Every structure is written in structure tokens, then in C-alpha cells.
Kinemage of the C-alpha trace (Angstrom):
@kinemage 1
@onewidth
@group {chain A} dominant
@subgroup {mainchain}
@vectorlist {calphas} color= white
{ca met a 1} P 109.824 10.478 20.368
{ca leu a 2} L 111.169 8.591 17.345
{ca his a 3} L 113.840 11.203 16.747
{ca leu a 4} L 114.860 11.286 20.415
{ca ala a 5} L 115.072 7.482 20.393
{ca ser a 6} L 117.314 7.577 17.329
{ca val a 7} L 120.080 9.600 19.005
{ca pro a 8} L 122.533 8.194 21.568
{ca pro a 9} L 121.233 8.011 25.155
{ca asn a 10} L 121.479 11.244 27.152
{ca val a 11} L 122.111 13.349 24.036
{ca val a 12} L 120.049 16.515 24.297
{ca val a 13} L 118.426 17.481 20.995
{ca pro a 14} L 117.583 21.135 20.299
{ca phe a 15} L 113.898 21.915 19.866
{ca arg a 16} L 114.295 23.296 16.340
{ca glu a 17} L 116.238 20.235 15.219
{ca ile a 18} L 113.368 17.980 16.281
{ca ala a 19} L 110.859 20.179 14.446
{ca arg a 20} L 113.004 20.243 11.293
{ca lys a 21} L 113.863 16.533 11.235
{ca met a 22} L 110.317 15.374 11.979
{ca leu a 23} L 108.594 18.029 9.808
{ca val a 24} L 106.430 19.181 12.727
{ca pro a 25} L 105.319 22.811 13.130
{ca glu a 26} L 107.133 24.382 16.087
{ca asp a 27} L 103.970 25.567 17.870
{ca phe a 28} L 102.487 22.068 17.724
{ca leu a 29} L 105.769 20.451 18.798
{ca ala a 30} L 106.070 22.788 21.791
{ca lys a 31} L 102.684 21.633 23.101
{ca ile a 32} L 103.503 17.957 22.554
{ca leu a 33} L 106.921 18.213 24.207
{ca lys a 34} L 105.439 19.990 27.223
{ca thr a 35} L 102.933 17.161 27.627
{ca leu a 36} L 105.644 14.508 27.221
{ca val a 37} L 107.798 16.258 29.835
{ca asp a 38} L 104.830 16.540 32.212
{ca glu a 39} L 104.131 12.807 31.733
{ca gly a 40} L 107.758 11.875 32.479
{ca leu a 41} L 108.599 10.434 29.061
{ca val a 42} L 110.925 13.279 28.030
{ca arg a 43} L 113.222 15.552 30.007
{ca ser a 44} L 114.216 19.061 29.070
{ca ala a 45} L 117.466 20.944 29.566
{ca arg a 46} L 117.642 24.729 29.502
{ca gly a 47} L 120.403 26.966 28.300
{ca pro a 48} L 122.389 27.550 25.141
{ca his a 49} L 123.031 23.816 24.740
{ca gly a 50} L 119.579 22.831 25.936
{ca gly a 51} L 116.959 20.708 24.333
{ca tyr a 52} L 115.168 17.445 24.929
{ca ala a 53} L 116.074 13.831 25.645
{ca leu a 54} L 114.188 10.691 26.586
{ca ala a 55} L 113.609 10.395 30.322
{ca arg a 56} L 114.067 6.607 30.187
{ca pro a 57} L 115.759 4.185 27.793
{ca ser a 58} L 113.765 3.811 24.558
{ca ser a 59} L 113.485 0.058 25.171
{ca glu a 60} L 111.480 0.831 28.340
{ca ile a 61} L 108.933 3.115 26.662
{ca asn a 62} L 106.053 1.479 24.834
{ca phe a 63} L 103.759 2.862 22.155
{ca leu a 64} L 100.738 2.795 24.472
{ca glu a 65} L 102.468 5.074 26.993
{ca ile a 66} L 103.142 7.620 24.269
{ca ile a 67} L 99.600 7.527 22.907
{ca glu a 68} L 98.048 7.823 26.359
{ca ala a 69} L 100.400 10.651 27.350
{ca ile a 70} L 99.165 12.718 24.416
{ca glu a 71} L 95.593 11.505 23.888
{ca gly a 72} L 94.533 10.014 27.224
{ca pro a 73} L 93.203 6.490 27.713
{ca val a 74} L 92.623 4.508 24.528
{ca ala a 75} L 89.133 3.099 24.041
{ca leu a 76} L 88.158 1.057 21.015
{ca asn a 77} L 84.495 1.891 21.537
{ca val a 78} L 82.564 4.322 23.719
{ca cys a 79} L 80.916 1.279 25.314
{ca leu a 80} L 84.190 0.620 27.147
{ca asp a 81} L 84.573 4.126 28.577
{ca pro a 82} L 84.208 3.756 32.363
{ca asp a 83} L 83.166 7.422 32.671
{ca asp a 84} L 80.278 6.958 30.239
{ca ala a 85} L 78.762 3.667 31.390
{ca cys a 86} L 76.139 2.352 29.010
{ca pro a 87} L 72.875 1.389 30.733
{ca arg a 88} L 72.571 -1.592 28.358
{ca gln a 89} L 75.958 -3.049 29.247
{ca pro a 90} L 74.753 -5.633 31.803
{ca gly a 91} L 72.758 -7.476 29.133
{ca cys a 92} L 74.750 -6.437 26.060
{ca thr a 93} L 75.919 -9.332 23.905
{ca leu a 94} L 78.617 -7.179 22.266
{ca ala a 95} L 80.350 -5.904 25.416
{ca asp a 96} L 82.616 -8.959 25.728
{ca val a 97} L 83.604 -8.725 22.046
{ca trp a 98} L 84.468 -5.024 22.388
{ca arg a 99} L 86.423 -5.743 25.597
{ca glu a 100} L 88.406 -8.579 23.986
{ca gly a 101} L 89.160 -6.437 20.932
{ca gln a 102} L 90.278 -3.605 23.205
{ca glu a 103} L 92.647 -5.849 25.159
{ca lys a 104} L 94.207 -7.314 22.009
{ca met a 105} L 94.734 -3.839 20.555
{ca leu a 106} L 96.278 -2.579 23.811
{ca asp a 107} L 98.541 -5.650 23.954
{ca val a 108} L 99.894 -4.795 20.488
{ca tyr a 109} L 100.532 -1.182 21.562
{ca arg a 110} L 102.185 -2.333 24.819
{ca ser a 111} L 104.475 -4.754 22.989
{ca ala a 112} L 105.747 -2.103 20.554
{ca asn a 113} L 108.614 -0.398 22.324
{ca leu a 114} L 110.138 2.853 21.174
{ca ala a 115} L 113.564 1.301 20.544
{ca ala a 116} L 112.091 -1.126 17.999
{ca leu a 117} L 109.994 1.587 16.375
{ca ala a 118} L 113.000 3.916 16.106
{ca gly a 119} L 115.039 1.064 14.607
{ca lys a 120} L 112.340 0.539 12.015
{ca ala a 121} L 112.365 4.242 11.142
{ca ala a 122} L 116.159 4.200 10.868
{ca asp a 123} L 116.229 1.260 8.453
{ca gly a 124} L 113.779 2.788 5.998
{ca gly a 125} L 110.516 1.421 7.317
{ca ala a 126} L 111.119 -2.330 7.270
{ca pro a 127} L 108.531 -4.203 9.356
{ca val a 128} L 109.269 -4.519 13.072
{ca gln a 129} L 108.597 -7.823 14.797
{ca ile a 130} L 105.949 -7.270 17.462
{ca gly a 131} L 104.545 -10.346 19.124
{ca ser a 132} L 104.280 -13.108 16.542
{ca ala a 133} L 103.796 -11.096 13.325
{ca pro a 134} L 105.666 -8.219 11.652
{ca val a 135} L 103.898 -4.880 11.809
{ca ala a 136} L 104.291 -2.636 8.788
{ca gly a 137} L 104.128 1.094 9.178
């Protein structure tokens, strides 16, 4: 996603170029790109000049969307997993703390858009301003 965000909009990048530039094994990249296409974050083009491009402008794609496309919903603690409801939750004194921590973490991920992250990668890793504090990476 970072590499696709670093090229001009609507430029289609060959699969092998992405693998080479991002140092990702081709088999692994193929699986990730398929998932990203299925989730509507990336589009693919077939043919001799085919490859991949972002499906939307990089400024409209946030870090949380990318994580959840690949990994599924983000949960800070198993206590917050709606599919695995804890029987102690109604009287748990920690549930609100976990929930608040979860929301703050998700807010950080939502506020980090791909355009900013790609800009950070392009300028050698300088901190990107997200919210009120720079985030190093």
C-alpha cells in the first residue's frame, strides 16, 4: 500500500516491482494483494501492462482500513471481542478501561491516512503528524 501510494494516481504498478521495492516474497504479496482487491482498497489491471493501483486516493484510505482488510477487526483485548463475550463483563471493573484504550488506539489508526504514511516513507522516515503528536515509525 505504501508503494502504491508513492506513485502518481492511476499509475498501475507491476506485481514484481512491488515485491522488489518492498522486499516482500511474491507468494506472500499475491495473497495480500488479492485480499486488498477483494476489500476494495486496490484495483488490478490485467495484460502486458497490468499491475495494481489504489482503488481510492491515498488521502481517503486510513491505516485502520488496511489493518482490518488483512487481519480483520482490531481488538486490544479478548474481553472486547463481541463474538467471545466474557461472562464476567457485566460486573468487570476493567471493561471500561479496555474499551477506552481500544477507542483511543482505533482513533490513532483512523487518523493516520495512507498519503501521510507514504509521505513519511518517502522522506526517510521523519515523524508524521497524527492528531496532536508526531508518530515515529
